[in-house]
C-alpha positions as CSV (number, residue, x, y, z in Angstrom):
1,X,127.1,130.2,128.1
2,X,125.1,128.6,125.3
3,X,123.1,131.8,124.8
4,X,126.4,133.8,124.5
5,X,127.9,131.4,121.9
6,X,124.8,130.8,119.8
7,X,122.5,133.7,120.5
8,X,122.4,137.5,120.4
9,X,123.4,139.5,123.5
10,X,124.0,143.1,124.2
11,X,127.4,144.1,125.6
12,X,126.0,147.3,127.2
13,X,122.2,146.8,127.6
14,X,120.5,150.1,126.8
15,X,123.5,151.4,124.8
16,X,124.2,148.7,122.4
17,X,121.9,146.7,120.1
18,X,121.9,142.9,120.6
19,X,124.3,141.2,118.2
20,X,126.4,138.0,117.9
21,X,129.1,138.7,120.4
22,X,131.3,135.7,119.6
23,X,131.2,136.5,115.8
24,X,132.1,140.1,116.6
25,X,135.1,139.0,118.8
26,X,136.4,136.7,116.2
27,X,136.2,139.4,113.6
28,X,137.8,141.9,115.9
29,X,140.8,139.6,116.4
30,X,141.2,139.1,112.7
31,X,141.0,142.9,112.1
32,X,143.6,143.6,114.7
33,X,145.9,141.0,113.1
34,X,145.4,142.7,109.7
35,X,145.8,146.4,110.9
36,X,147.8,146.0,114.1
37,X,150.0,143.0,113.7
38,X,150.7,139.8,115.7
39,X,152.2,141.3,118.9
40,X,149.4,144.0,119.1
41,X,146.8,141.3,118.8
42,X,148.4,138.8,121.2
43,X,148.6,141.5,123.9
44,X,145.1,142.5,123.2
45,X,143.7,139.0,123.6
46,X,145.8,138.5,126.9
47,X,144.4,141.8,128.2
48,X,140.9,140.7,127.5
49,X,141.4,137.4,129.3
50,X,142.8,139.4,132.3
51,X,139.7,141.6,132.2
52,X,137.4,138.6,132.3
53,X,139.4,137.2,135.3
54,X,139.1,140.6,136.9
55,X,142.8,141.2,136.9
56,X,144.3,144.6,136.4
57,X,147.1,143.4,134.2
58,X,147.7,144.6,130.6
59,X,144.5,146.7,130.5
60,X,146.2,149.4,128.5
61,X,146.6,146.8,125.8
62,X,142.9,146.1,125.4
63,X,141.9,146.6,121.8
64,X,139.6,149.5,122.6
65,X,142.4,151.3,124.5
66,X,144.9,150.8,121.6
67,X,143.3,152.5,118.7
68,X,146.0,153.7,116.4
69,X,145.1,157.3,116.6
70,X,148.1,159.5,117.3
71,X,148.7,161.1,120.7
72,X,148.1,164.5,119.4
73,X,144.5,163.8,118.7
74,X,142.1,164.3,121.7
75,X,139.4,161.7,121.0
76,X,139.3,159.3,123.9
77,X,137.0,158.9,126.9
78,X,133.3,158.4,127.4
79,X,131.0,161.4,128.2
80,X,127.6,160.5,129.4
81,X,124.7,162.5,128.1
82,X,124.3,164.4,131.4
83,X,127.9,165.7,131.0
84,X,127.4,167.3,127.6
85,X,126.3,170.9,127.0
86,X,123.3,170.1,124.9
87,X,120.2,172.2,124.3
88,X,117.5,171.2,126.7
89,X,115.1,170.2,124.0
90,X,117.7,167.6,122.6
91,X,118.4,166.0,125.9
92,X,115.7,163.4,125.7
93,X,117.0,162.0,122.4
94,X,120.8,162.5,122.5
95,X,123.1,159.7,123.6
96,X,126.5,159.6,125.2
97,X,129.9,160.2,123.4
98,X,132.0,157.2,122.9
99,X,134.8,156.9,120.3
100,X,134.3,154.5,117.4
101,X,136.8,151.6,117.0
102,X,139.0,152.4,114.1
103,X,139.5,148.9,112.7
104,X,135.7,148.1,112.6
105,X,135.2,151.4,110.7
106,X,137.9,150.7,108.1
107,X,136.6,147.1,107.7
108,X,133.0,148.3,107.0
109,X,134.0,151.3,104.7
110,X,136.4,149.3,102.6
111,X,133.8,146.8,101.7
112,X,131.5,149.4,100.0
113,X,131.3,149.0,96.3
114,X,132.2,152.6,95.5
115,X,135.0,154.8,94.1
116,X,135.6,156.8,97.3
117,X,136.9,159.8,95.4
118,X,133.3,160.3,94.0
119,X,131.8,160.5,97.4
120,X,131.4,163.0,100.3
121,X,131.4,161.7,103.9
122,X,129.2,162.9,106.7
123,X,129.2,161.9,110.4
124,X,126.0,162.8,112.3
125,X,126.8,163.2,116.0
126,X,130.6,163.5,115.2
127,X,131.7,164.3,118.7
128,X,135.4,165.0,119.0
129,X,136.0,164.0,115.4
130,X,137.7,160.6,115.7
131,X,135.8,159.2,112.7
132,X,136.5,162.4,110.8
133,X,140.2,161.5,111.3
134,X,139.6,158.0,110.0
135,X,137.6,159.2,107.0
136,X,140.2,161.9,106.1
137,X,142.7,159.0,105.4
138,X,140.6,158.2,102.3
139,X,140.2,160.3,99.2
140,X,136.6,161.6,99.9
141,X,135.7,164.8,98.2
142,X,134.8,166.3,101.6
143,X,134.6,165.1,105.2
144,X,132.0,166.7,107.4
145,X,131.0,166.2,111.1
146,X,127.7,167.5,112.4
147,X,127.7,167.9,116.2
148,X,125.2,169.6,118.7
149,X,127.5,169.8,121.7
150,X,129.6,173.0,121.7
151,X,132.2,171.3,123.9
152,X,132.7,168.3,121.7
153,X,132.6,170.6,118.6
154,X,135.4,172.7,119.9
155,X,137.6,169.7,120.5
156,X,136.9,168.5,117.1
157,X,137.9,171.8,115.5
158,X,141.3,171.6,117.4
159,X,141.7,168.0,116.2
160,X,141.1,169.0,112.6
161,X,143.8,171.7,113.0
162,X,146.2,169.1,114.3
163,X,145.4,166.8,111.4
164,X,146.3,169.5,108.9
165,X,149.4,170.5,110.9
166,X,150.7,166.9,110.9
167,X,149.7,166.5,107.2
168,X,147.4,163.6,107.9
169,X,144.6,164.7,105.6
170,X,144.3,162.7,102.3
171,X,140.7,163.7,101.6
172,X,139.2,167.0,100.5
173,X,138.4,169.6,103.1
174,X,137.5,168.4,106.6
175,X,135.0,170.3,108.7
176,X,133.1,170.1,112.0
177,X,129.9,172.1,112.1
178,X,127.9,172.9,115.2
179,X,124.3,172.3,114.2
180,X,121.1,170.4,114.7
181,X,121.3,167.3,112.6
182,X,117.7,167.8,111.3
183,X,118.7,171.3,110.0
184,X,121.9,170.4,108.1
185,X,121.8,171.3,104.4
186,X,123.7,168.6,102.5
187,X,125.0,169.0,98.8
188,X,123.1,166.9,96.4
189,X,125.9,164.4,95.7
190,X,126.5,160.8,96.7
191,X,127.4,160.5,100.3
192,X,128.7,157.9,102.8
193,X,126.8,158.7,106.0
194,X,127.9,157.5,109.4
195,X,125.9,157.1,112.6
196,X,127.0,155.7,115.9
197,X,123.5,155.6,117.4
198,X,123.8,159.4,118.0
199,X,120.1,160.2,118.8
200,X,116.7,158.7,119.2
201,X,114.1,157.8,116.7
202,X,112.4,161.3,116.6
203,X,115.6,163.0,115.4
204,X,116.6,160.1,113.2
205,X,113.2,160.4,111.4
206,X,113.8,164.1,110.8
207,X,117.3,163.4,109.5
208,X,116.0,160.8,107.1
209,X,113.3,163.3,105.8
210,X,116.0,165.8,105.1
211,X,118.3,163.2,103.4
212,X,115.3,162.3,101.2
213,X,115.2,165.8,99.9
214,X,118.9,166.0,99.2
215,X,119.6,162.5,97.9
216,X,116.4,161.2,96.1
217,X,117.5,162.7,92.8
218,X,121.2,161.7,93.0
219,X,122.0,159.0,90.4
220,X,124.7,157.3,92.3
221,X,123.7,155.4,95.5
222,X,124.5,156.8,98.9
223,X,125.3,154.6,101.8
224,X,124.6,154.7,105.5
225,X,126.8,152.9,108.0
226,X,124.9,152.4,111.2
227,X,127.1,151.4,114.2
228,X,125.1,150.1,117.2
229,X,121.8,150.1,115.2
230,X,119.3,150.4,118.0
231,X,116.8,152.3,115.9
232,X,117.3,150.4,112.6
233,X,113.6,149.9,112.3
234,X,113.1,153.6,111.8
235,X,115.4,153.5,108.8
236,X,113.8,150.4,107.3
237,X,110.3,151.7,107.8
238,X,111.2,155.2,106.2
239,X,111.9,153.8,102.8
240,X,114.9,155.9,101.6
241,X,117.5,153.2,102.4
242,X,117.4,149.4,102.2
243,X,119.8,147.2,104.2
244,X,122.6,145.6,102.2
245,X,124.8,144.0,104.8
246,X,125.2,143.2,108.5
247,X,128.7,143.5,109.8
248,X,130.7,142.6,112.9
249,X,128.1,140.0,114.0
250,X,125.2,142.5,113.5
251,X,126.8,145.3,115.4
252,X,126.9,147.4,112.2
253,X,124.2,147.6,109.5
254,X,124.9,148.9,106.1
255,X,122.2,150.6,104.1
256,X,122.0,152.0,100.5
257,X,119.6,154.3,98.7
258,X,117.2,152.6,96.3
259,X,119.2,153.5,93.2
260,X,122.1,151.2,94.3
261,X,123.8,149.6,91.3
């Protein structure tokens, strides 16, 4: 118990980097109060207590199950790596699909010292496009997802069509592209880059090398939001980005290029 309160633990060992669980839970409650309201938050806390007591009551009200994404978006579920139609050469480095929690994303993004309308957004390992739907709510110049699984990419394309049909796009164009992350050509403009631990250190190193070619001469700083930063040491050793913040008890690391103002 003392380790849980005062030390770092991993919620899902092997999938999630160690971070301060209690600090994250306190922040999660405060974010649900801010974005979801009192009744939503109260039910969520009660559902979590029931879960800890191994009771099946109120489980649909757990925070993770009650993201405010609309019913017409197909973004839920967890797909293990073995279930995904990935190229054989990528299987050793790819990770499972799991949707990002919306309130955490908004909390981290909204604390960046930027004018969002000057930036493009890119999600490496974008899956079904849930983060693309979150980012499209902000005035980014463009929102792009890069995904290697044809199955997930097809779902993302359908979700993007639904976003436009329901007029839920406040950004510039929204795209999902089916491509190897190390081969994606990025415009030489400032970006907000998102990673939810999508791949191992070998691919991450290749992505950072390509980002160096595209971002090193851009005057404005670019930012990297790393959720579940298991391979953070790769980023810190590479030299393109430096860490500026640790959010959600260390579950998110925020990095900026060296020309941050």
